[in-house]
N, C-alpha and C positions, 0 to 999 in steps of 0.2 A: 705773552706771559706763560710760563710752565704750568702744565696741570699736575697736581699733586694728588696722592692716594688718600691723604687726609682732608679733614675740614678745618677751616680757620673762622672762629667766631669771635666778634669783638663786642665788648660792651663799652658805650659812650654815654655821656650825660655831664651835666654840671655838677656842682659840689652838693654833697648830701642825697644825692638820689637813690643810695642803697645799692650801689654796683657791687661791692664787696660781698654783701649778703646774697645778693642774686646769683652771683659766680659761683659761691660755695654750694648753693642749692642746686645748680645746673651741673656742677662737677659730680655731686652725689647721684643725681639722677641718670647721667650718663653712665657712671661706673657701674650702677645697677643694671643697666641696659647692655652691660658687656663692651662698652667703648673703653678704649686706652685714651687717656686724658692728659693733657699738658696744659698747665695753668700759668699764666704769666701776667706781667704789667708793664705799663710805661709811665713815664721813663723807667728805665731799669731793665729788669729781666728776673729771672728765677735763679740762674747761676751764670751770670754775665757781668763780671768784676768792672769793666771798663764802662758799661751802661750805668751800673749802679753809682760809679764815682760821679758820672755826669748828673745822675738824679739828685745827688746831695748838694751839688752846685746850684741847680735849678730850684731846689725847694727851700734852700737856706734864706731865712728872712733877713740875714745880714746882706744878702746880695740885692737890695732893692734898687740899687743903682743900674742893675742890668738893663742895657738897651733891648729894645725888641728885636732887632736883627741878630744880635748875640743869643738871646732866648730862643729863637727860630732855629739857628744853625746847631744850638747844643741839642735841642730835641730830636733834630734830623740825624745828628752824629751818633746820639744814643740808639735811634732807631735802626739805622744801618747796621751796627754792630748786632744788636738784638735779633734782627731778621736774619743775618747771615749765620749767627753762632747759635741760635735756639730755634726760632720759629720754623724756618724752611726744613733744617733737619728732621724735626717731629712732624712736619706735614708729609715729608718724604717716606717716613716710616708708617703713615697711615693715621697717625693720632689725631684726635679731635684738639686743637689749640683753642684755648679761650684766653683771651687778652682783655686786660683792664686798661682800656684806651688804644687807640691807633691813630691813623691818619686824619680820622674826622676830629680828634682833638687839635691838631695843628690846624686845621681849617677854622675850627670855631674859636679857638683861643687866639692864634697868631693872626689871622685874617679878619675875621669878624669882631673879635675883642679888641685887638691892638691895631687893626686897620692897616695891616701889612700887606703890600703888593696886590695883585689880583689873584682870582681862584686858579687861573691857568698857570701863572708863574709859581705858585705855591705847589701845584700838583706836578710840575714838571720837576722841581728839585726834589721833591718827596720820591718821585718814581726813580730818580737817579739813586736815592739813598736804599730803596727797597727792592730795586730790579723790577719795578711794577707789581709788586704783590698786592693784590686786592681780596679783602675778606668774602668769605661766602655769604656771612650774615652779618650785619651790623645792628646790634640792638640798642635803641637809644632811649634810656630810661629819662622820661620827662617829667620836671616838677618846676613849679615857681621858684626863682632864685630865692625869695623870701623864705618860702619854707624849707628849701635844701639848706640855706646857711644857718637858720635856726637849729637844724639837727646836729651841726657839727661845731656849734658855738665855741665848744671849750677847746677845739683843736686850731681853731683859725690862727691865733697869734704866733703858732709855731710853723706855719706854712705861708710862704711868700705869695703863692697863687691864691690860696683860699681868703687870704685878707684883704684881696682887692675891693674896690669899692662896689656897691650894688649895680652901678650903672654898667660896670664891666660885665659882672655875671649875667646881667640882662641882655647884653649884645651877644654873650656867648650863646645864651640859650635861643635868641632869634636866629643866630647862625646855625645853631644844630638843626632846628626846625625847617630851615631853609634847605640845608644839606639832605634832610631826609627825604625833601621832594625832588631833588636833582641827581642824587648819587644812587648807583645801582645796589640792590639788595639791602636796604635799610628799613627797619620796622620800628615804629614808635609804639613804646609801651608806657602808658600813664604809671608814674611811680608814687602817686599820692593815694593808691589803694593799699588794700592790706598785703604784708609780705607773701601770703599764700595765693592770693589772686594774681600779684605781679608775677610770680613763679609760673602759674598754670599759663598766663598769656605768653611768656617766654618759651615754656615749652612746646606751645602750639607752633611758634614760629620755628623753634629749632628743629622739631619733628619733621617740618617740611623740608628743611634743608637736607636732612638726613634720610629722607625717604622712609620713614617710619610709619 
């Protein structure tokens, strides 16, 4: 895999873990410390129309009949476009790229949640889509699914993935915790603490990656 001048930081976690809030706080902290920051998300992107169109298909509650294999390859198609058109160019420029979700979500949701394929198979097709790009740090915000879903109860009906049964989200959390043990450069941060304490814990991990 090619080495880039920038750093790639990914936030992972189940629904309602507070990723969006913590990403905003980290972006602010990095800017204060003189870093150029590019913030993005999956599925979709910041200025990536093809990936955003795929996102709409994936999130639309009308598409409940989507089979797991279709879901997997739509996520990977969106990611391939996102990596090539947005993430890699910013890493080449030396930016700190912060992404709300990446490959960890594919493993947690499609492998552990849906029971698709095995880890090696999913990693192989993901590497084909991304050129083997690996985050420098993956921050896993961890919270019990019951707590997380309670935080977002008002938006669940409008999101196909959020509205899955509790059993599914429990499998996803188990998957994430398993990944944190076996994947490189993962850090678990409890998300049931105060926003300020969570942000402090994240900054400690990020500072190590950036050699601050």
